BALOBA-1460 file (C-alpha; in Angstrom, 3 decimals):
// residues 335
<rec num="1" residu="m" x="0.014" y="0.003" z="0.083"/>
<rec num="2" residu="a" x="1.353" y="3.224" z="-1.112"/>
<rec num="3" residu="g" x="1.386" y="6.467" z="1.023"/>
<rec num="4" residu="e" x="1.532" y="7.289" z="4.639"/>
<rec num="5" residu="g" x="1.447" y="4.401" z="7.061"/>
<rec num="6" residu="t" x="3.235" y="1.894" z="4.945"/>
<rec num="7" residu="a" x="6.736" y="0.492" z="5.474"/>
<rec num="8" residu="e" x="9.575" y="2.131" z="3.481"/>
<rec num="9" residu="g" x="11.416" y="0.049" z="0.799"/>
<rec num="10" residu="k" x="11.143" y="-1.061" z="-2.706"/>
<rec num="11" residu="e" x="8.158" y="-0.504" z="-4.841"/>
<rec num="12" residu="g" x="5.398" y="-3.156" z="-4.574"/>
<rec num="13" residu="p" x="3.413" y="-4.540" z="-1.709"/>
<rec num="14" residu="k" x="4.019" y="-2.693" z="1.607"/>
<rec num="15" residu="l" x="2.862" y="-3.487" z="5.011"/>
<rec num="16" residu="p" x="1.210" y="-0.835" z="7.104"/>
<rec num="17" residu="q" x="3.017" y="0.298" z="10.230"/>
<rec num="18" residu="k" x="1.057" y="0.240" z="13.406"/>
<rec num="19" residu="r" x="2.402" y="3.470" z="14.734"/>
<rec num="20" residu="y" x="0.137" y="5.313" z="12.199"/>
<rec num="21" residu="f" x="-2.922" y="3.448" z="13.367"/>
<rec num="22" residu="r" x="-2.899" y="3.975" z="17.172"/>
<rec num="23" residu="q" x="-6.201" y="4.562" z="18.777"/>
<rec num="24" residu="r" x="-7.437" y="4.496" z="22.347"/>
<rec num="25" residu="a" x="-8.649" y="1.203" z="23.754"/>
<rec num="26" residu="h" x="-11.808" y="2.325" z="25.158"/>
<rec num="27" residu="v" x="-14.944" y="3.030" z="22.961"/>
<rec num="28" residu="n" x="-18.417" y="3.644" z="24.393"/>
<rec num="29" residu="v" x="-20.356" y="0.923" z="22.565"/>
<rec num="30" residu="f" x="-23.577" y="2.548" z="23.527"/>
<rec num="31" residu="n" x="-22.860" y="5.748" z="21.638"/>
<rec num="32" residu="d" x="-24.790" y="6.417" z="18.461"/>
<rec num="33" residu="m" x="-22.220" y="5.871" z="15.653"/>
<rec num="34" residu="n" x="-22.542" y="5.407" z="11.911"/>
<rec num="35" residu="f" x="-22.201" y="1.805" z="10.647"/>
<rec num="36" residu="d" x="-22.881" y="-0.009" z="7.401"/>
<rec num="37" residu="y" x="-24.845" y="-3.034" z="8.121"/>
<rec num="38" residu="p" x="-27.481" y="-5.015" z="6.169"/>
<rec num="39" residu="e" x="-31.039" y="-5.483" z="7.092"/>
<rec num="40" residu="r" x="-30.621" y="-9.274" z="7.080"/>
<rec num="41" residu="p" x="-27.832" y="-11.603" z="6.610"/>
<rec num="42" residu="s" x="-28.677" y="-12.513" z="3.053"/>
<rec num="43" residu="a" x="-28.485" y="-8.829" z="2.079"/>
<rec num="44" residu="q" x="-24.770" y="-8.624" z="3.028"/>
<rec num="45" residu="d" x="-22.462" y="-8.270" z="0.031"/>
<rec num="46" residu="w" x="-19.316" y="-10.093" z="1.012"/>
<rec num="47" residu="s" x="-17.576" y="-9.689" z="-2.322"/>
<rec num="48" residu="a" x="-15.769" y="-6.492" z="-1.114"/>
<rec num="49" residu="y" x="-14.118" y="-8.584" z="1.529"/>
<rec num="50" residu="y" x="-13.410" y="-11.970" z="-0.160"/>
<rec num="51" residu="p" x="-13.161" y="-11.246" z="-4.044"/>
<rec num="52" residu="t" x="-12.012" y="-14.776" z="-4.707"/>
<rec num="53" residu="y" x="-15.030" y="-16.381" z="-3.164"/>
<rec num="54" residu="f" x="-17.891" y="-14.025" z="-4.147"/>
<rec num="55" residu="r" x="-19.029" y="-12.250" z="-7.235"/>
<rec num="56" residu="p" x="-19.805" y="-8.527" z="-6.608"/>
<rec num="57" residu="s" x="-23.471" y="-7.759" z="-6.076"/>
<rec num="58" residu="a" x="-25.189" y="-5.933" z="-8.935"/>
<rec num="59" residu="h" x="-25.926" y="-3.131" z="-6.554"/>
<rec num="60" residu="s" x="-22.550" y="-3.096" z="-4.883"/>
<rec num="61" residu="d" x="-20.576" y="0.101" z="-4.940"/>
<rec num="62" residu="a" x="-17.950" y="-1.035" z="-2.396"/>
<rec num="63" residu="k" x="-14.343" y="-0.953" z="-3.354"/>
<rec num="64" residu="r" x="-12.958" y="-4.506" z="-3.702"/>
<rec num="65" residu="p" x="-9.709" y="-5.265" z="-1.921"/>
<rec num="66" residu="s" x="-6.742" y="-6.100" z="-4.023"/>
<rec num="67" residu="s" x="-6.524" y="-9.908" z="-4.725"/>
<rec num="68" residu="p" x="-4.574" y="-12.466" z="-6.674"/>
<rec num="69" residu="s" x="-6.544" y="-13.056" z="-9.942"/>
<rec num="70" residu="g" x="-6.759" y="-15.852" z="-12.499"/>
<rec num="71" residu="t" x="-5.192" y="-19.206" z="-11.770"/>
<rec num="72" residu="h" x="-2.678" y="-17.767" z="-9.258"/>
<rec num="73" residu="s" x="-5.141" y="-17.393" z="-6.440"/>
<rec num="74" residu="q" x="-6.351" y="-20.969" z="-6.871"/>
<rec num="75" residu="a" x="-3.044" y="-22.611" z="-6.185"/>
<rec num="76" residu="k" x="-3.038" y="-24.753" z="-2.982"/>
<rec num="77" residu="r" x="-6.227" y="-23.048" z="-1.847"/>
<rec num="78" residu="g" x="-7.711" y="-26.357" z="-1.156"/>
<rec num="79" residu="p" x="-9.479" y="-29.003" z="-3.168"/>
<rec num="80" residu="a" x="-11.914" y="-26.657" z="-4.762"/>
<rec num="81" residu="a" x="-10.514" y="-23.947" z="-7.214"/>
<rec num="82" residu="a" x="-11.867" y="-20.385" z="-6.975"/>
<rec num="83" residu="a" x="-14.046" y="-20.707" z="-10.109"/>
<rec num="84" residu="e" x="-15.616" y="-23.797" z="-8.729"/>
<rec num="85" residu="t" x="-16.434" y="-22.050" z="-5.524"/>
<rec num="86" residu="l" x="-18.179" y="-19.317" z="-7.250"/>
<rec num="87" residu="a" x="-20.214" y="-21.746" z="-9.364"/>
<rec num="88" residu="a" x="-21.036" y="-23.952" z="-6.547"/>
<rec num="89" residu="a" x="-24.759" y="-24.425" z="-5.617"/>
<rec num="90" residu="e" x="-23.883" y="-23.917" z="-1.966"/>
<rec num="91" residu="p" x="-22.190" y="-20.417" z="-1.717"/>
<rec num="92" residu="a" x="-19.354" y="-19.830" z="0.640"/>
<rec num="93" residu="k" x="-20.249" y="-18.499" z="4.055"/>
<rec num="94" residu="v" x="-18.274" y="-16.919" z="6.815"/>
<rec num="95" residu="e" x="-17.633" y="-19.432" z="9.526"/>
<rec num="96" residu="f" x="-15.280" y="-17.871" z="12.013"/>
<rec num="97" residu="a" x="-15.880" y="-14.383" z="13.797"/>
<rec num="98" residu="d" x="-13.110" y="-12.670" z="15.823"/>
<rec num="99" residu="i" x="-15.125" y="-10.145" z="17.827"/>
<rec num="100" residu="g" x="-12.939" y="-7.187" z="18.737"/>
<rec num="101" residu="c" x="-10.074" y="-8.418" z="16.408"/>
<rec num="102" residu="g" x="-7.797" y="-5.471" z="17.200"/>
<rec num="103" residu="y" x="-4.694" y="-5.474" z="14.833"/>
<rec num="104" residu="g" x="-5.622" y="-8.905" z="13.440"/>
<rec num="105" residu="g" x="-2.923" y="-11.165" z="14.751"/>
<rec num="106" residu="l" x="-5.361" y="-14.036" z="15.287"/>
<rec num="107" residu="l" x="-6.840" y="-13.851" z="11.839"/>
<rec num="108" residu="v" x="-3.444" y="-13.815" z="10.124"/>
<rec num="109" residu="a" x="-2.277" y="-16.695" z="12.181"/>
<rec num="110" residu="l" x="-5.493" y="-18.856" z="11.653"/>
<rec num="111" residu="a" x="-5.657" y="-18.068" z="7.857"/>
<rec num="112" residu="p" x="-3.274" y="-20.810" z="6.627"/>
<rec num="113" residu="l" x="-4.401" y="-23.259" z="9.179"/>
<rec num="114" residu="y" x="-7.916" y="-23.176" z="7.827"/>
<rec num="115" residu="p" x="-7.220" y="-22.017" z="4.178"/>
<rec num="116" residu="n" x="-10.831" y="-22.924" z="2.981"/>
<rec num="117" residu="t" x="-12.657" y="-21.259" z="5.831"/>
<rec num="118" residu="l" x="-13.798" y="-17.708" z="5.624"/>
<rec num="119" residu="m" x="-13.182" y="-15.534" z="8.769"/>
<rec num="120" residu="v" x="-14.064" y="-12.057" z="9.713"/>
<rec num="121" residu="g" x="-12.550" y="-9.820" z="12.162"/>
<rec num="122" residu="m" x="-15.078" y="-7.395" z="13.538"/>
<rec num="123" residu="e" x="-13.858" y="-4.241" z="15.316"/>
<rec num="124" residu="i" x="-15.435" y="-1.001" z="16.420"/>
<rec num="125" residu="r" x="-12.149" y="1.186" z="16.239"/>
<rec num="126" residu="t" x="-11.728" y="2.706" z="12.774"/>
<rec num="127" residu="k" x="-7.993" y="3.014" z="12.632"/>
<rec num="128" residu="l" x="-7.619" y="-0.661" z="13.637"/>
<rec num="129" residu="v" x="-9.899" y="-1.795" z="10.952"/>
<rec num="130" residu="n" x="-8.011" y="0.304" z="8.422"/>
<rec num="131" residu="y" x="-4.719" y="-1.183" z="9.515"/>
<rec num="132" residu="l" x="-5.903" y="-4.767" z="9.397"/>
<rec num="133" residu="q" x="-7.476" y="-4.496" z="5.926"/>
<rec num="134" residu="q" x="-4.364" y="-2.829" z="4.542"/>
<rec num="135" residu="r" x="-2.330" y="-5.521" z="6.110"/>
<rec num="136" residu="i" x="-4.531" y="-8.212" z="4.572"/>
<rec num="137" residu="e" x="-4.445" y="-6.545" z="1.155"/>
<rec num="138" residu="a" x="-0.587" y="-6.238" z="1.345"/>
<rec num="139" residu="l" x="-0.188" y="-9.874" z="2.282"/>
<rec num="140" residu="r" x="-2.359" y="-10.944" z="-0.670"/>
<rec num="141" residu="e" x="-0.315" y="-8.817" z="-2.863"/>
<rec num="142" residu="f" x="2.966" y="-10.534" z="-1.614"/>
<rec num="143" residu="q" x="1.325" y="-13.901" z="-2.332"/>
<rec num="144" residu="h" x="0.282" y="-12.788" z="-5.813"/>
<rec num="145" residu="e" x="3.876" y="-11.728" z="-6.587"/>
<rec num="146" residu="m" x="5.170" y="-15.140" z="-5.395"/>
<rec num="147" residu="l" x="2.587" y="-17.038" z="-7.352"/>
<rec num="148" residu="a" x="3.460" y="-15.114" z="-10.450"/>
<rec num="149" residu="k" x="7.208" y="-16.000" z="-9.976"/>
<rec num="150" residu="q" x="6.178" y="-19.675" z="-9.630"/>
<rec num="151" residu="t" x="4.158" y="-19.543" z="-12.767"/>
<rec num="152" residu="e" x="7.215" y="-18.252" z="-14.582"/>
<rec num="153" residu="g" x="9.165" y="-21.262" z="-13.452"/>
<rec num="154" residu="n" x="10.964" y="-19.816" z="-10.589"/>
<rec num="155" residu="a" x="11.296" y="-21.839" z="-7.384"/>
<rec num="156" residu="v" x="9.148" y="-20.505" z="-4.656"/>
<rec num="157" residu="e" x="9.055" y="-22.075" z="-1.121"/>
<rec num="158" residu="w" x="5.745" y="-22.968" z="0.685"/>
<rec num="159" residu="v" x="5.720" y="-22.185" z="4.377"/>
<rec num="160" residu="d" x="5.451" y="-24.919" z="6.960"/>
<rec num="161" residu="v" x="2.616" y="-23.459" z="8.903"/>
<rec num="162" residu="q" x="2.887" y="-25.459" z="12.134"/>
<rec num="163" residu="a" x="6.754" y="-25.070" z="12.213"/>
<rec num="164" residu="k" x="6.222" y="-21.203" z="11.678"/>
<rec num="165" residu="l" x="3.814" y="-21.046" z="14.561"/>
<rec num="166" residu="n" x="5.995" y="-22.841" z="16.959"/>
<rec num="167" residu="r" x="8.912" y="-20.560" z="16.091"/>
<rec num="168" residu="e" x="6.808" y="-17.523" z="16.833"/>
<rec num="169" residu="i" x="5.642" y="-18.986" z="20.127"/>
<rec num="170" residu="a" x="9.203" y="-19.739" z="21.177"/>
<rec num="171" residu="a" x="10.275" y="-16.264" z="20.296"/>
<rec num="172" residu="l" x="8.013" y="-14.794" z="22.829"/>
<rec num="173" residu="a" x="10.295" y="-15.933" z="25.524"/>
<rec num="174" residu="e" x="13.153" y="-13.732" z="24.107"/>
<rec num="175" residu="p" x="13.387" y="-10.040" z="25.161"/>
<rec num="176" residu="q" x="12.176" y="-7.435" z="22.734"/>
<rec num="177" residu="a" x="13.913" y="-4.075" z="22.129"/>
<rec num="178" residu="a" x="11.896" y="-1.137" z="23.357"/>
<rec num="179" residu="d" x="11.829" y="0.437" z="19.872"/>
<rec num="180" residu="q" x="11.043" y="-2.855" z="18.142"/>
<rec num="181" residu="e" x="7.591" y="-2.903" z="16.433"/>
<rec num="182" residu="e" x="5.985" y="-6.205" z="16.693"/>
<rec num="183" residu="l" x="3.891" y="-6.266" z="13.709"/>
<rec num="184" residu="h" x="4.250" y="-8.954" z="10.966"/>
<rec num="185" residu="d" x="5.877" y="-12.015" z="12.426"/>
<rec num="186" residu="n" x="2.755" y="-14.081" z="11.811"/>
<rec num="187" residu="g" x="2.222" y="-12.728" z="8.295"/>
<rec num="188" residu="e" x="4.203" y="-14.393" z="5.498"/>
<rec num="189" residu="t" x="5.918" y="-12.142" z="2.872"/>
<rec num="190" residu="e" x="8.568" y="-14.324" z="1.606"/>
<rec num="191" residu="r" x="6.899" y="-17.810" z="1.244"/>
<rec num="192" residu="l" x="3.556" y="-19.019" z="-0.060"/>
<rec num="193" residu="v" x="0.885" y="-20.049" z="2.398"/>
<rec num="194" residu="p" x="-2.267" y="-22.116" z="1.915"/>
<rec num="195" residu="g" x="-5.162" y="-19.853" z="1.073"/>
<rec num="196" residu="h" x="-2.954" y="-16.837" z="0.338"/>
<rec num="197" residu="y" x="-4.882" y="-14.751" z="2.878"/>
<rec num="198" residu="e" x="-7.854" y="-14.666" z="0.677"/>
<rec num="199" residu="n" x="-10.049" y="-16.080" z="3.414"/>
<rec num="200" residu="i" x="-9.769" y="-13.269" z="5.970"/>
<rec num="201" residu="a" x="-11.164" y="-9.773" z="6.063"/>
<rec num="202" residu="s" x="-11.978" y="-7.026" z="8.600"/>
<rec num="203" residu="m" x="-14.918" y="-4.828" z="9.061"/>
<rec num="204" residu="r" x="-16.003" y="-1.888" z="11.334"/>
<rec num="205" residu="i" x="-19.136" y="-2.749" z="13.198"/>
<rec num="206" residu="n" x="-20.493" y="-2.809" z="16.799"/>
<rec num="207" residu="c" x="-21.133" y="-6.427" z="17.511"/>
<rec num="208" residu="q" x="-23.156" y="-5.640" z="20.452"/>
<rec num="209" residu="k" x="-25.801" y="-4.181" z="18.421"/>
<rec num="210" residu="y" x="-25.451" y="-5.610" z="14.962"/>
<rec num="211" residu="l" x="-24.176" y="-9.178" z="15.014"/>
<rec num="212" residu="p" x="-27.456" y="-10.944" z="13.929"/>
<rec num="213" residu="n" x="-27.661" y="-8.565" z="10.893"/>
<rec num="214" residu="f" x="-24.659" y="-10.413" z="9.428"/>
<rec num="215" residu="f" x="-24.980" y="-14.121" z="10.301"/>
<rec num="216" residu="e" x="-27.755" y="-16.464" z="9.888"/>
<rec num="217" residu="k" x="-29.002" y="-18.890" z="12.623"/>
<rec num="218" residu="g" x="-26.389" y="-21.569" z="13.170"/>
<rec num="219" residu="q" x="-23.822" y="-20.135" z="10.627"/>
<rec num="220" residu="l" x="-20.661" y="-19.691" z="12.770"/>
<rec num="221" residu="s" x="-18.613" y="-22.557" z="13.833"/>
<rec num="222" residu="k" x="-16.183" y="-20.569" z="15.800"/>
<rec num="223" residu="i" x="-16.443" y="-17.253" z="17.756"/>
<rec num="224" residu="f" x="-13.353" y="-15.630" z="19.351"/>
<rec num="225" residu="v" x="-13.445" y="-13.129" z="22.163"/>
<rec num="226" residu="l" x="-9.903" y="-12.358" z="23.054"/>
<rec num="227" residu="f" x="-8.421" y="-9.971" z="25.661"/>
<rec num="228" residu="a" x="-11.577" y="-7.873" z="25.653"/>
<rec num="229" residu="d" x="-11.987" y="-4.578" z="27.347"/>
<rec num="230" residu="p" x="-12.415" y="-5.485" z="31.130"/>
<rec num="231" residu="h" x="-14.519" y="-2.438" z="31.949"/>
<rec num="232" residu="f" x="-13.242" y="-2.558" z="35.582"/>
<rec num="233" residu="k" x="-15.931" y="-0.086" z="37.059"/>
<rec num="234" residu="r" x="-19.134" y="-1.714" z="38.136"/>
<rec num="235" residu="r" x="-21.271" y="0.685" z="36.342"/>
<rec num="236" residu="k" x="-19.428" y="-0.162" z="33.115"/>
<rec num="237" residu="h" x="-19.900" y="-3.981" z="33.467"/>
<rec num="238" residu="k" x="-23.094" y="-3.734" z="31.174"/>
<rec num="239" residu="a" x="-20.581" y="-2.825" z="28.337"/>
<rec num="240" residu="r" x="-18.695" y="-6.003" z="28.621"/>
<rec num="241" residu="i" x="-18.676" y="-8.247" z="25.661"/>
<rec num="242" residu="i" x="-19.928" y="-11.271" z="27.498"/>
<rec num="243" residu="t" x="-23.285" y="-10.886" z="29.054"/>
<rec num="244" residu="t" x="-26.459" y="-12.961" z="29.219"/>
<rec num="245" residu="t" x="-28.010" y="-10.956" z="26.533"/>
<rec num="246" residu="l" x="-25.014" y="-11.211" z="24.193"/>
<rec num="247" residu="l" x="-24.607" y="-14.930" z="24.814"/>
<rec num="248" residu="a" x="-28.022" y="-15.449" z="23.530"/>
<rec num="249" residu="e" x="-27.026" y="-13.694" z="20.299"/>
<rec num="250" residu="y" x="-23.814" y="-15.741" z="20.198"/>
<rec num="251" residu="a" x="-25.709" y="-18.951" z="20.481"/>
<rec num="252" residu="y" x="-28.150" y="-17.916" z="17.792"/>
<rec num="253" residu="v" x="-25.420" y="-17.438" z="15.243"/>
<rec num="254" residu="m" x="-23.480" y="-20.461" z="16.164"/>
<rec num="255" residu="k" x="-24.038" y="-23.970" z="14.889"/>
<rec num="256" residu="v" x="-24.425" y="-26.869" z="17.271"/>
<rec num="257" residu="g" x="-20.973" y="-28.138" z="18.002"/>
<rec num="258" residu="g" x="-19.421" y="-24.714" z="17.410"/>
<rec num="259" residu="v" x="-16.772" y="-23.517" z="19.827"/>
<rec num="260" residu="f" x="-16.714" y="-20.156" z="21.757"/>
<rec num="261" residu="y" x="-13.130" y="-19.138" z="22.684"/>
<rec num="262" residu="m" x="-12.555" y="-16.673" z="25.618"/>
<rec num="263" residu="i" x="-9.173" y="-15.520" z="26.965"/>
<rec num="264" residu="t" x="-8.053" y="-12.664" z="29.107"/>
<rec num="265" residu="d" x="-5.250" y="-11.539" z="31.478"/>
<rec num="266" residu="v" x="-7.729" y="-10.146" z="33.858"/>
<rec num="267" residu="k" x="-8.729" y="-12.533" z="36.447"/>
<rec num="268" residu="d" x="-11.895" y="-10.648" z="37.489"/>
<rec num="269" residu="l" x="-13.061" y="-10.626" z="33.785"/>
<rec num="270" residu="y" x="-12.347" y="-14.263" z="33.560"/>
<rec num="271" residu="d" x="-14.372" y="-15.162" z="36.542"/>
<rec num="272" residu="w" x="-17.207" y="-12.964" z="35.269"/>
<rec num="273" residu="s" x="-17.119" y="-14.596" z="31.822"/>
<rec num="274" residu="v" x="-17.038" y="-18.118" z="33.190"/>
<rec num="275" residu="k" x="-19.858" y="-17.448" z="35.510"/>
<rec num="276" residu="h" x="-22.143" y="-16.255" z="32.668"/>
<rec num="277" residu="l" x="-21.076" y="-18.954" z="30.370"/>
<rec num="278" residu="d" x="-21.610" y="-21.677" z="32.997"/>
<rec num="279" residu="a" x="-24.969" y="-20.334" z="33.730"/>
<rec num="280" residu="f" x="-26.144" y="-20.276" z="30.049"/>
<rec num="281" residu="p" x="-28.028" y="-23.301" z="28.994"/>
<rec num="282" residu="l" x="-26.709" y="-23.607" z="25.360"/>
<rec num="283" residu="f" x="-23.074" y="-23.540" z="26.207"/>
<rec num="284" residu="e" x="-20.909" y="-26.239" z="27.988"/>
<rec num="285" residu="r" x="-17.315" y="-26.006" z="29.106"/>
<rec num="286" residu="i" x="-14.718" y="-27.960" z="27.053"/>
<rec num="287" residu="p" x="-12.321" y="-29.857" z="29.158"/>
<rec num="288" residu="d" x="-8.653" y="-28.772" z="28.982"/>
<rec num="289" residu="e" x="-7.483" y="-32.154" z="27.879"/>
<rec num="290" residu="e" x="-9.640" y="-31.844" z="24.831"/>
<rec num="291" residu="l" x="-8.394" y="-28.416" z="23.911"/>
<rec num="292" residu="e" x="-4.937" y="-29.798" z="23.559"/>
<rec num="293" residu="h" x="-5.890" y="-31.340" z="20.149"/>
<rec num="294" residu="d" x="-7.556" y="-28.086" z="19.035"/>
<rec num="295" residu="p" x="-5.160" y="-26.368" z="16.411"/>
<rec num="296" residu="a" x="-6.785" y="-23.047" z="17.014"/>
<rec num="297" residu="v" x="-5.937" y="-22.873" z="20.711"/>
<rec num="298" residu="p" x="-2.159" y="-22.027" z="20.331"/>
<rec num="299" residu="c" x="-3.135" y="-19.187" z="18.156"/>
<rec num="300" residu="v" x="-5.701" y="-18.007" z="20.547"/>
<rec num="301" residu="v" x="-3.211" y="-17.980" z="23.336"/>
<rec num="302" residu="n" x="-0.233" y="-16.621" z="21.546"/>
<rec num="303" residu="s" x="-0.957" y="-14.947" z="18.268"/>
<rec num="304" residu="t" x="-2.725" y="-11.677" z="19.126"/>
<rec num="305" residu="e" x="-0.792" y="-8.520" z="19.817"/>
<rec num="306" residu="e" x="-2.188" y="-8.378" z="23.242"/>
<rec num="307" residu="g" x="-1.379" y="-11.999" z="23.996"/>
<rec num="308" residu="k" x="2.145" y="-11.384" z="22.964"/>
<rec num="309" residu="k" x="2.542" y="-8.381" z="25.133"/>
<rec num="310" residu="v" x="1.226" y="-10.425" z="28.123"/>
<rec num="311" residu="a" x="3.661" y="-13.275" z="27.337"/>
<rec num="312" residu="r" x="6.714" y="-10.974" z="27.157"/>
<rec num="313" residu="n" x="5.687" y="-9.409" z="30.331"/>
<rec num="314" residu="k" x="5.461" y="-12.842" z="31.971"/>
<rec num="315" residu="g" x="1.779" y="-12.235" z="32.804"/>
<rec num="316" residu="s" x="-0.906" y="-14.791" z="33.265"/>
<rec num="317" residu="k" x="-3.558" y="-15.802" z="30.607"/>
<rec num="318" residu="y" x="-6.892" y="-17.386" z="31.507"/>
<rec num="319" residu="l" x="-8.557" y="-19.379" z="28.742"/>
<rec num="320" residu="a" x="-12.003" y="-20.900" z="28.691"/>
<rec num="321" residu="c" x="-13.587" y="-22.601" z="25.662"/>
<rec num="322" residu="y" x="-17.253" y="-23.614" z="25.355"/>
<rec num="323" residu="r" x="-19.160" y="-25.756" z="22.895"/>
<rec num="324" residu="r" x="-22.626" y="-24.863" z="21.565"/>
<rec num="325" residu="i" x="-25.016" y="-27.551" z="22.513"/>
<rec num="326" residu="e" x="-28.387" y="-28.283" z="21.081"/>
<rec num="327" residu="d" x="-31.412" y="-26.366" z="22.357"/>
<rec num="328" residu="p" x="-33.713" y="-28.994" z="24.063"/>
<rec num="329" residu="a" x="-36.781" y="-26.941" z="22.796"/>
<rec num="330" residu="e" x="-35.523" y="-27.553" z="19.249"/>
<rec num="331" residu="q" x="-34.943" y="-31.262" z="19.516"/>
<rec num="332" residu="s" x="-37.123" y="-33.462" z="17.347"/>
<rec num="333" residu="p" x="-39.606" y="-35.494" z="19.436"/>
<rec num="334" residu="p" x="-38.861" y="-39.292" z="19.493"/>
<rec num="335" residu="s" x="-40.755" y="-41.154" z="16.723"/>
């Protein structure tokens, strides 16, 4: 991306620099703010976010993010090529939602682990959304350039996704210089990755008001709420991202068997969240031994910018994951 806020260097894709996108952490979610949101999920035009997967709506005037085109974007994206996805009877749907995604560390880490799964980061802070979308577009452009080199017969290395994640986790134990900007250590600019970052996007939205406008009943298989604003003052607790009312909305948009991930470094917020999740009838706690086999958990714990900061400061992280269970009221009566 050219212009202010991008890294200096040679012409071509440029990753944005976080220092140009700083914004205060606290936002009053009850304030009236302007957001673009559909009347219903079927009216949402996702082509501006995932141009490989969706044709633009006839009425869409949204700017489409840059994206690898032609056969380049189909390489190693999975068993189905992009054209087949567009022509499929069953259209692609977003399945993962990172609520309060911040600078997008989780999405960038998860993208190659689940290359055929669409994920969206939903964030209320404008600068952070702009940063993440520029970051995604730059990463796509890097992938496009490498795919073009591969098409020309040049050798291009594919990343070992799990080995890369392990190295990043190990690096958290090393001291970091005060002036070192921890930005792109989980975004790949020199090797190809499965999915080529075509499956992630960010949008500015207030999830505490408009989440059901974007997702159908039972659409999501994973929801992430990571290092949320703790709202320490008692009178601010109503603004927390996990409440009985919001859990009802999360349960509505999640499919049975889907997983709700929550992590924080604030013990009081952890206790509050677990209390509400334990009491909610459509979620059940997943045992820790089962989480050891979940490939998303290391990313949840280690890949966000806030999670890395906590790790480097030797702080504590409190993780709780819950499975969406079937509503007894919706179960079919025995025949």
